[in-house]
C-alpha positions as MATLAB code, in Angstrom:
seq = 'MPGSARTNIGPVLAVMAVTLGISGCNTGASVLTTGSIADRKPPVVVSDAERDCLGRAMYFESNRSDADGLVAVGTVVMNRLENAIFPGGICAVVGQPGQFAPGVLTKPMQDKDLQKVADAADAVLAGERHPKVGKALYFHTAGRTFPYTNMHYVAVAGGNAFYEKRDTRPAKTSVPPSAPPSADTQAATGSAPILTYAAVPVATAH';
ca = [
     -71.080   11.672  -24.093;
     -72.527   12.601  -27.475;
     -70.694   15.305  -29.330;
     -67.594   14.976  -27.178;
     -64.160   13.526  -27.763;
     -64.278   12.118  -24.233;
     -65.314    8.602  -23.342;
     -67.826    7.877  -20.583;
     -66.429    5.274  -18.166;
     -69.119    5.383  -15.488;
     -68.404    7.697  -12.540;
     -65.240    9.151  -14.005;
     -65.783   12.593  -15.468;
     -63.469   12.346  -18.487;
     -60.635   10.146  -19.670;
     -59.160   12.028  -22.593;
     -56.558   14.608  -21.642;
     -56.878   18.075  -23.116;
     -53.785   18.976  -25.074;
     -52.397   22.214  -23.654;
     -49.772   24.377  -25.310;
     -47.063   24.204  -22.643;
     -43.888   22.211  -21.930;
     -43.642   20.724  -25.413;
     -47.140   19.177  -25.234;
     -48.630   21.402  -27.915;
     -49.920   19.502  -30.919;
     -51.835   22.434  -32.344;
     -55.145   21.562  -30.676;
     -57.108   24.461  -29.297;
     -57.886   24.733  -25.600;
     -61.510   24.581  -24.494;
     -62.729   27.708  -22.751;
     -66.162   28.837  -21.663;
     -65.501   32.478  -20.926;
     -63.321   35.431  -21.760;
     -61.477   37.305  -19.040;
     -58.292   39.138  -19.810;
     -56.152   37.941  -16.896;
     -56.917   34.258  -17.307;
     -54.656   31.907  -15.371;
     -52.072   29.861  -17.287;
     -53.292   26.370  -18.260;
     -52.682   23.412  -15.960;
     -51.923   19.848  -17.066;
     -53.390   17.246  -14.709;
     -54.144   13.531  -14.711;
     -57.567   12.164  -15.587;
     -58.124   11.426  -11.896;
     -57.407   15.046  -10.941;
     -59.735   16.289  -13.673;
     -62.416   13.958  -12.343;
     -61.969   15.304   -8.788;
     -62.278   18.888  -10.030;
     -65.415   18.109  -12.018;
     -66.979   16.290   -9.094;
     -66.465   19.243   -6.765;
     -67.978   21.569   -9.350;
     -70.892   19.191   -9.921;
     -71.882   18.370   -6.351;
     -71.164   21.789   -4.858;
     -73.238   23.803   -7.347;
     -76.829   23.483   -8.494;
     -75.473   22.707  -11.973;
     -77.858   25.236  -13.484;
     -75.235   26.843  -15.692;
     -71.520   27.055  -16.409;
     -71.267   30.200  -14.267;
     -71.945   28.273  -11.054;
     -69.687   25.393  -12.062;
     -66.758   27.668  -12.905;
     -67.256   29.589   -9.652;
     -66.740   26.418   -7.595;
     -63.866   25.390   -9.855;
     -62.240   28.759   -9.199;
     -62.302   28.118   -5.444;
     -60.768   24.666   -5.928;
     -57.925   26.107   -7.991;
     -57.446   28.993   -5.536;
     -57.072   26.426   -2.773;
     -54.671   24.410   -4.887;
     -52.435   27.482   -5.098;
     -52.733   28.332   -1.397;
     -50.184   26.961    1.057;
     -52.717   26.337    3.838;
     -54.478   23.630    1.799;
     -52.945   20.271    0.786;
     -51.448   19.892   -2.672;
     -53.210   18.217   -5.574;
     -56.795   18.703   -6.708;
     -58.035   15.405   -5.264;
     -56.378   16.168   -1.931;
     -57.985   19.624   -1.867;
     -61.440   18.289   -2.746;
     -61.102   15.341   -0.364;
     -59.943   17.394    2.616;
     -62.207   16.454    5.562;
     -64.978   18.902    6.361;
     -64.364   21.166    3.361;
     -66.538   19.853    0.536;
     -69.812   17.913    0.417;
     -69.735   14.378    1.875;
     -69.350   11.746   -0.840;
     -68.224   14.264   -3.432;
     -65.507   11.874   -4.662;
     -67.646    8.728   -4.730;
     -71.280    9.530   -5.549;
     -72.452    8.841   -9.128;
     -73.143   11.715  -11.477;
     -76.011   11.784  -13.943;
     -75.002   11.020  -17.519;
     -76.957   13.988  -18.875;
     -74.739   16.405  -16.914;
     -71.330   14.925  -17.765;
     -70.768   16.945  -20.937;
     -71.557   20.250  -19.257;
     -69.325   19.437  -16.291;
     -66.509   18.195  -18.517;
     -66.545   21.394  -20.562;
     -66.528   23.566  -17.432;
     -63.714   21.558  -15.819;
     -61.619   21.762  -18.979;
     -62.217   25.505  -19.099;
     -60.997   25.937  -15.514;
     -57.914   23.815  -16.208;
     -57.331   25.893  -19.337;
     -57.122   28.995  -17.152;
     -60.713   30.186  -16.932;
     -61.736   31.755  -13.615;
     -64.961   33.304  -12.396;
     -64.267   37.066  -12.607;
     -66.199   37.913   -9.429;
     -64.969   35.050   -7.247;
     -61.413   36.313   -7.640;
     -59.129   34.950   -4.901;
     -61.925   33.679   -2.638;
     -61.240   30.382   -0.885;
     -64.647   29.795    0.702;
     -68.346   29.510   -0.108;
     -71.575   28.278    1.398;
     -75.154   27.772    0.259;
     -76.654   31.114   -0.717;
     -79.236   32.441    1.718;
     -77.563   31.117    4.849;
     -76.219   33.615    7.362;
     -73.475   33.363    9.956;
     -72.548   35.604   12.897;
     -68.917   36.039   11.882;
     -67.612   39.493   10.992;
     -64.665   38.386    8.844;
     -66.709   37.066    5.903;
     -66.386   39.433    2.935;
     -68.780   38.339    0.179;
     -67.666   38.742   -3.430;
     -70.122   36.756   -5.568;
     -73.267   34.631   -5.718;
     -73.367   31.927   -8.397;
     -74.786   28.439   -8.849;
     -76.684   28.572   -5.579;
     -73.615   29.514   -3.538;
     -72.308   32.666   -1.870;
     -68.544   33.082   -2.217;
     -66.461   34.978    0.299;
     -63.012   35.884    1.512;
     -61.972   35.805    5.144;
     -60.664   39.239    6.086;
     -59.241   40.358    9.413;
     -61.625   42.960   10.812;
     -59.691   43.585   14.015;
     -58.348   47.118   14.428;
     -54.650   47.504   13.880;
     -52.631   47.228   17.055;
     -51.038   50.469   18.152;
     -48.476   50.837   20.879;
     -49.265   53.408   23.533;
     -46.085   54.948   24.986;
     -46.044   54.957   28.787;
     -46.333   58.260   30.543;
     -43.089   59.599   31.942;
     -42.843   59.875   35.734;
     -43.392   63.390   37.047;
     -40.297   65.541   37.323;
     -38.829   66.706   40.619;
     -40.179   70.208   39.962;
     -43.703   68.786   39.454;
     -43.414   66.772   42.628;
     -42.335   69.810   44.547;
     -45.144   71.915   43.140;
     -47.803   69.322   43.897;
     -46.364   68.049   47.130;
     -46.400   64.459   45.909;
     -43.966   61.895   47.244;
     -40.947   60.952   45.128;
     -41.509   58.019   42.780;
     -39.161   55.213   43.707;
     -39.901   52.729   40.906;
     -41.641   52.845   37.549;
     -42.754   50.010   35.289;
     -44.679   50.270   32.015;
     -47.930   48.321   31.994;
     -48.826   46.793   28.620;
     -52.104   47.941   27.122;
     -54.438   45.063   26.327;
     -56.147   45.112   22.926;
     -59.264   43.235   21.864;
     -58.902   40.331   19.434;
];
């Protein structure tokens, strides 16, 4: 990859680790970033294989038109990495069945795109996040529509629409049962005495 300190070894995105200033690993080297948002995540140290998995997800899940789309997908990967409902490790997150594009971990990438993807992946690992994607865990190809009501869209980038799943069901409220009529009411209305009383639960829509 011309102009890069990384070495191209075929399908692997990058083989040189970025030196990050944490846990005694700081050698004075600066961290690559592609953006500037104030609340950037702390840097993450990962293996070359994990960096490759991150870059592959960013590459194959975006249209690779610009760093904005790449970082947006990378933000979702890292959000999933931090979320308990997804398996741990970047490669496990990217390789989870039915979540990312088929072959994302095995298909070859074009040499001309490796530098751009490597820079974007390093930026995400250095703490960069897409400011509009936020905490979103999901995305799909922009322009597609779905009948679900819990999809809250937050951004469109790199040919994808990013969204959060939000519960749109109304909050459940308990309805207190009506008290049985008093003896005075029964006498006034001529109704028969109530022998038993049981509260019936109120069904709510899901």
